[in-house]
C-alpha positions as CSV (number, residue, x, y, z in Angstrom):
1,X,48.9,-62.2,-62.1
2,X,45.7,-59.9,-61.1
3,X,47.2,-56.8,-62.4
4,X,48.7,-58.6,-65.8
5,X,45.2,-59.4,-66.6
6,X,43.7,-56.6,-66.5
7,X,46.8,-54.4,-68.2
8,X,46.7,-57.4,-71.2
9,X,43.1,-56.6,-71.7
10,X,42.8,-52.8,-72.1
11,X,45.8,-53.5,-74.3
12,X,43.8,-56.1,-76.5
13,X,41.3,-54.1,-76.7
14,X,42.2,-50.5,-77.3
15,X,39.7,-48.7,-78.7
16,X,37.1,-49.9,-76.6
17,X,39.6,-49.2,-73.6
18,X,40.2,-45.6,-74.9
19,X,36.1,-45.1,-76.0
20,X,35.4,-46.0,-71.9
21,X,37.8,-43.8,-70.8
22,X,36.7,-40.8,-72.9
23,X,33.2,-41.8,-71.9
24,X,34.0,-41.4,-68.1
25,X,36.4,-38.3,-69.1
26,X,33.4,-36.4,-70.7
27,X,31.5,-37.4,-67.4
28,X,34.3,-35.6,-65.2
29,X,34.3,-32.8,-67.6
30,X,30.5,-32.0,-67.7
31,X,30.3,-32.0,-63.8
32,X,33.7,-29.4,-63.1
33,X,32.1,-27.4,-65.8
34,X,28.6,-27.1,-65.4
35,X,29.6,-26.5,-61.9
36,X,32.4,-24.1,-62.5
37,X,30.6,-22.2,-64.4
38,X,27.5,-21.5,-62.5
39,X,29.6,-20.7,-59.6
40,X,31.9,-18.8,-61.1
41,X,29.7,-16.5,-63.0
42,X,27.6,-16.3,-59.4
43,X,30.4,-15.8,-57.1
44,X,32.1,-13.4,-59.7
45,X,28.6,-11.4,-59.8
46,X,28.4,-11.4,-56.4
47,X,31.9,-10.0,-55.8
48,X,31.2,-7.3,-58.3
49,X,28.0,-6.4,-56.1
50,X,29.7,-6.1,-53.1
51,X,32.6,-4.3,-54.7
52,X,30.4,-1.1,-55.0
53,X,31.1,-0.5,-51.7
54,X,27.8,0.0,-50.2
55,X,26.7,-1.5,-46.9
56,X,23.3,-2.2,-47.6
57,X,21.0,-3.1,-50.9
58,X,17.8,-2.3,-50.8
59,X,15.5,-4.1,-53.4
60,X,11.6,-4.6,-53.8
61,X,9.5,-7.1,-52.1
62,X,10.6,-10.8,-53.1
63,X,13.0,-9.7,-55.3
64,X,15.9,-12.2,-56.4
65,X,19.7,-11.7,-54.9
66,X,20.5,-12.4,-58.7
67,X,19.9,-9.4,-59.9
68,X,19.1,-9.8,-64.0
69,X,15.7,-11.1,-62.5
70,X,15.2,-7.8,-60.8
71,X,12.7,-4.9,-62.4
72,X,11.6,-1.7,-61.9
73,X,9.0,-1.3,-59.8
74,X,10.2,1.0,-56.9
75,X,9.5,4.8,-56.7
76,X,12.7,7.2,-57.3
77,X,11.3,8.8,-54.4
78,X,12.0,6.5,-51.7
79,X,15.7,7.3,-52.0
80,X,14.9,10.8,-50.6
81,X,13.6,9.4,-47.3
82,X,16.3,6.9,-46.8
83,X,18.6,10.0,-47.2
84,X,16.8,11.6,-43.8
85,X,17.7,8.2,-42.2
86,X,20.1,8.3,-39.1
87,X,23.3,7.3,-39.9
88,X,22.7,7.4,-43.6
89,X,25.6,8.7,-45.7
90,X,24.6,8.1,-49.6
91,X,22.1,6.4,-51.4
92,X,22.4,5.4,-55.0
93,X,19.4,4.6,-56.9
94,X,19.6,2.2,-60.0
95,X,18.2,1.0,-62.6
96,X,18.9,-2.5,-63.9
97,X,18.4,-3.6,-67.7
98,X,19.1,-7.1,-69.1
99,X,21.8,-6.9,-72.0
100,X,22.0,-9.6,-74.7
101,X,24.5,-8.0,-76.7
102,X,27.9,-9.6,-77.6
103,X,27.0,-11.5,-74.4
104,X,24.8,-11.9,-71.6
105,X,25.0,-9.4,-68.9
106,X,23.1,-6.3,-66.6
107,X,23.6,-2.6,-67.4
108,X,23.6,0.1,-64.9
109,X,21.4,3.2,-65.1
110,X,22.9,5.3,-62.8
111,X,23.1,8.9,-61.2
112,X,26.9,9.5,-61.3
113,X,27.0,12.1,-58.5
114,X,25.0,9.4,-56.3
115,X,26.9,6.4,-57.0
116,X,30.7,8.2,-56.6
117,X,29.2,9.2,-53.5
118,X,28.4,5.6,-52.3
119,X,31.4,3.5,-54.2
120,X,34.0,6.2,-54.2
121,X,34.0,6.9,-57.6
122,X,35.5,4.7,-60.3
123,X,39.2,4.3,-61.5
124,X,39.6,5.3,-65.1
125,X,41.7,3.3,-67.6
126,X,40.7,5.9,-70.1
127,X,38.4,8.0,-70.9
128,X,36.8,10.3,-68.5
129,X,33.4,10.0,-66.4
130,X,29.6,10.6,-68.2
131,X,28.8,14.1,-69.0
132,X,26.0,13.6,-72.1
133,X,22.3,11.9,-71.9
134,X,24.3,9.4,-74.3
135,X,27.3,8.8,-72.2
136,X,28.1,5.4,-71.6
137,X,31.4,3.6,-69.5
138,X,32.4,0.1,-69.7
139,X,34.6,-1.8,-67.4
140,X,38.2,-3.2,-68.9
141,X,36.9,-6.8,-69.3
142,X,33.7,-5.7,-71.4
143,X,35.9,-3.4,-73.3
144,X,38.7,-6.1,-73.9
145,X,35.9,-8.9,-75.1
146,X,34.0,-6.3,-77.3
147,X,36.8,-4.7,-78.4
148,X,35.6,-1.3,-77.4
149,X,37.8,2.1,-77.2
150,X,37.0,5.4,-75.7
151,X,35.0,7.7,-78.4
152,X,34.0,4.7,-80.4
153,X,29.5,4.5,-80.9
154,X,28.4,1.3,-79.1
155,X,24.7,0.5,-80.2
156,X,23.0,-0.9,-76.7
157,X,19.6,-1.5,-76.3
158,X,18.9,-0.5,-79.8
159,X,20.4,2.7,-79.1
160,X,23.6,4.6,-80.0
161,X,25.8,5.2,-77.5
162,X,29.0,7.0,-77.2
163,X,32.2,5.1,-74.9
164,X,33.1,7.8,-72.9
165,X,35.1,6.1,-70.5
166,X,36.6,2.5,-69.9
167,X,36.9,1.7,-65.7
168,X,38.8,-0.8,-63.7
169,X,36.4,-3.7,-63.3
170,X,34.5,-4.7,-59.9
171,X,32.0,-2.1,-59.3
172,X,28.8,-3.8,-59.9
173,X,28.5,-3.7,-64.0
174,X,30.1,-3.9,-67.1
175,X,28.3,-1.4,-68.6
176,X,27.1,1.8,-67.3
177,X,24.8,4.4,-68.9
178,X,22.9,7.6,-67.5
179,X,20.3,6.9,-65.3
180,X,17.7,8.9,-66.8
181,X,18.4,7.8,-70.3
182,X,17.9,4.3,-69.2
183,X,14.4,5.5,-68.1
184,X,13.9,6.7,-71.5
185,X,14.7,3.6,-73.0
186,X,13.2,0.7,-70.9
187,X,9.8,3.1,-70.3
188,X,10.7,3.2,-66.2
189,X,10.1,7.1,-65.9
190,X,11.1,7.9,-62.3
191,X,12.0,4.1,-61.1
192,X,14.6,2.0,-59.8
193,X,15.4,-1.5,-59.3
194,X,17.1,-1.1,-56.5
195,X,19.2,1.5,-54.2
196,X,22.4,1.5,-52.7
197,X,23.0,2.8,-49.2
198,X,26.1,3.9,-47.8
199,X,26.1,4.6,-43.5
200,X,28.4,7.1,-42.0
201,X,30.2,4.3,-40.2
202,X,29.9,-0.2,-40.7
203,X,28.9,-0.6,-37.7
204,X,25.6,1.3,-37.9
205,X,24.6,-0.7,-40.9
206,X,22.4,-2.7,-38.2
207,X,20.9,0.3,-36.6
208,X,19.7,1.5,-39.9
209,X,18.7,-1.6,-41.7
210,X,16.3,-1.9,-38.4
211,X,14.7,1.1,-39.5
212,X,14.4,0.2,-42.9
213,X,12.4,-2.3,-42.2
214,X,10.2,-0.7,-39.9
215,X,9.4,2.0,-43.4
216,X,9.7,-0.7,-46.1
217,X,7.8,-3.7,-44.4
218,X,8.1,-6.9,-47.1
219,X,10.8,-5.0,-49.2
220,X,13.8,-6.9,-49.1
221,X,16.6,-5.2,-47.5
222,X,20.7,-7.1,-47.6
223,X,23.7,-6.1,-45.9
224,X,26.2,-6.1,-48.7
225,X,28.8,-7.8,-46.0
226,X,26.6,-10.6,-46.1
227,X,25.9,-10.2,-49.9
228,X,28.5,-12.7,-51.2
229,X,27.0,-15.8,-49.3
230,X,23.9,-15.8,-50.8
231,X,25.3,-16.0,-54.7
232,X,24.7,-19.8,-54.6
233,X,22.7,-21.9,-57.3
234,X,20.1,-22.9,-54.2
235,X,19.1,-19.0,-54.3
236,X,18.5,-18.6,-57.8
237,X,15.3,-20.2,-59.3
238,X,15.4,-23.1,-61.4
239,X,19.3,-23.0,-61.7
240,X,19.7,-25.9,-59.1
241,X,17.8,-28.5,-60.9
242,X,19.7,-27.2,-64.1
243,X,23.0,-28.5,-62.7
244,X,21.8,-31.6,-60.8
245,X,20.2,-32.5,-64.2
246,X,23.4,-31.8,-66.1
247,X,25.4,-33.9,-63.4
248,X,22.3,-36.9,-63.7
249,X,23.3,-36.6,-67.4
250,X,27.0,-36.6,-67.2
251,X,26.2,-39.5,-64.8
252,X,23.8,-41.3,-67.0
253,X,26.6,-41.2,-70.3
254,X,29.4,-42.7,-68.0
255,X,27.1,-45.2,-66.6
256,X,26.0,-46.6,-69.7
257,X,29.4,-46.5,-71.6
258,X,30.8,-48.5,-68.9
259,X,28.2,-50.7,-68.6
260,X,28.3,-51.6,-72.4
261,X,32.0,-52.0,-72.3
262,X,31.8,-54.4,-69.2
263,X,29.3,-56.5,-70.6
264,X,30.7,-56.8,-74.0
265,X,34.1,-58.0,-72.0
266,X,32.2,-60.4,-70.2
267,X,30.6,-61.8,-73.3
268,X,34.0,-61.9,-75.5
269,X,36.3,-63.4,-72.4
270,X,33.7,-65.8,-71.5
271,X,36.3,-68.6,-72.5
272,X,39.0,-66.9,-70.2
273,X,36.2,-66.6,-67.8
274,X,35.9,-70.3,-68.1
275,X,39.8,-71.6,-67.8
276,X,39.6,-69.2,-65.0
277,X,36.8,-71.1,-63.0
278,X,38.5,-74.6,-64.2
279,X,41.9,-73.7,-62.7
280,X,40.2,-72.5,-59.3
281,X,39.1,-69.0,-59.4
282,X,36.6,-68.0,-57.0
283,X,33.6,-65.9,-57.9
284,X,35.4,-63.0,-55.6
285,X,38.6,-63.3,-57.8
286,X,36.5,-62.8,-61.3
287,X,34.3,-59.9,-59.8
288,X,37.5,-58.3,-58.1
289,X,39.1,-59.0,-62.0
290,X,36.4,-57.1,-63.4
291,X,35.9,-54.3,-60.8
292,X,39.5,-53.4,-60.9
293,X,39.9,-53.0,-64.8
294,X,36.4,-50.8,-64.2
295,X,38.8,-48.8,-61.5
296,X,41.5,-48.6,-63.8
297,X,39.5,-47.2,-66.5
298,X,37.5,-44.4,-64.3
299,X,41.0,-43.7,-63.0
300,X,42.5,-42.8,-66.3
301,X,39.1,-41.1,-67.2
302,X,39.2,-39.0,-64.0
303,X,42.9,-37.7,-65.2
304,X,41.8,-37.0,-68.8
305,X,38.8,-35.3,-67.5
306,X,40.4,-33.0,-64.8
307,X,43.1,-32.1,-67.9
308,X,40.1,-32.0,-70.6
309,X,38.5,-29.2,-67.6
310,X,41.1,-27.2,-67.1
311,X,41.7,-27.2,-71.6
312,X,37.9,-26.2,-72.0
313,X,38.5,-23.5,-69.3
314,X,41.4,-22.1,-70.8
315,X,39.4,-22.0,-74.3
316,X,36.5,-20.5,-72.9
317,X,38.0,-17.7,-71.0
318,X,39.7,-17.1,-74.5
319,X,36.7,-16.9,-76.2
320,X,34.6,-15.2,-73.8
321,X,37.2,-12.6,-71.6
322,X,34.1,-12.1,-68.9
323,X,32.9,-15.4,-68.4
324,X,34.2,-16.9,-64.9
325,X,35.3,-20.6,-64.4
326,X,35.6,-21.9,-61.2
327,X,37.3,-25.1,-60.8
328,X,37.8,-26.4,-57.3
329,X,40.1,-29.5,-55.5
330,X,36.4,-29.9,-53.8
331,X,34.5,-30.5,-57.1
332,X,37.2,-32.2,-58.9
333,X,37.1,-34.9,-56.2
334,X,33.2,-35.0,-56.2
335,X,33.4,-35.4,-60.0
336,X,35.7,-38.2,-59.1
337,X,33.9,-39.4,-56.8
338,X,30.6,-39.9,-59.0
339,X,32.6,-41.3,-61.9
340,X,33.8,-44.5,-59.7
341,X,30.6,-44.8,-58.3
342,X,28.7,-44.7,-61.8
343,X,31.3,-47.3,-62.9
344,X,31.1,-49.5,-60.7
345,X,27.8,-49.8,-60.7
346,X,27.6,-49.7,-64.5
347,X,30.1,-52.9,-63.9
348,X,27.8,-54.9,-61.0
349,X,25.8,-56.6,-63.4
350,X,28.2,-57.6,-66.0
351,X,30.7,-58.8,-63.1
352,X,27.4,-60.8,-61.4
353,X,26.6,-62.4,-64.6
354,X,30.8,-63.6,-65.4
355,X,30.6,-65.4,-61.7
356,X,27.5,-66.9,-62.9
357,X,29.0,-69.0,-66.1
358,X,29.3,-72.1,-66.0
359,X,33.1,-73.9,-66.4
360,X,32.5,-76.5,-68.3
361,X,29.7,-74.0,-71.2
362,X,32.1,-71.4,-70.9
363,X,35.2,-73.8,-72.4
364,X,33.0,-74.8,-75.1
365,X,31.8,-71.2,-75.9
366,X,32.8,-69.9,-79.8
């Protein structure tokens, strides 16, 4: 009987039921996609930095783990001092420059010889290594995204570069240029944003880090092995607040629509509620009826939201091949729980209002 009442009400008011389901679906999609974008991009950046193959990364004091926020305050000569330390095999200075041409990413200014010593070299899919000052390398994802080919001229940082080669992705950045060229373009002569350090053996990493801490006090000295664990929204300034704000917005949307839907449902069904109460329906039965209807709407919305999330991710990846959207079972479950809780809270007052209806007045309601 209860199930029949719930289904018949949804069928009798299909537009309102559809809008409610879509509102919950939008709520779920917002939560999944916003979290998926932030966690996916951070995890992908972390994997690329880890993929350089270094053991240690040296950054200036108070530098963020998110390299896009790094500047270039360190003298390049620091690398010479690190190279003299015991168990250090190679040191590669890198200058970082934020790039918004055709997307948002970080350009690596590198010295090819030292970077190859640390990373083991690039895997070239097309072309060759940088030879001239205006040569640049791009990874395969960037080449696909920007439709770049070897030999093409690409304007970057308001400067024409020659695409010398296309390399396999996963070596820190998507775009690489000569260190000296980027220093000239950014006005950071003899400066570096960070140093990648390769130890003679991985087990020597703690000893090298300890010696570096004695010499470079207050500098950020990080193990690349643990770097990926630091790439979370809580470690990026303001990002955690942004994610929480977007989740709160999504919950507010779902809550308001469910509230309005259930409130109007109670008003429209005043006579029906009066009939149920006159037949002996208890307050708990009325509440169960309305909350069950809300649960049905939320369940349909969650299914639709998950489907919309995967569809939106496919669309984003097709439009922006360099993006990384990480959809996990954990956040699908969280988004579903958030939607259900928001829906039940939104239906709580209308359900309570329904139990307060006087059967006699409800039967004469027009």
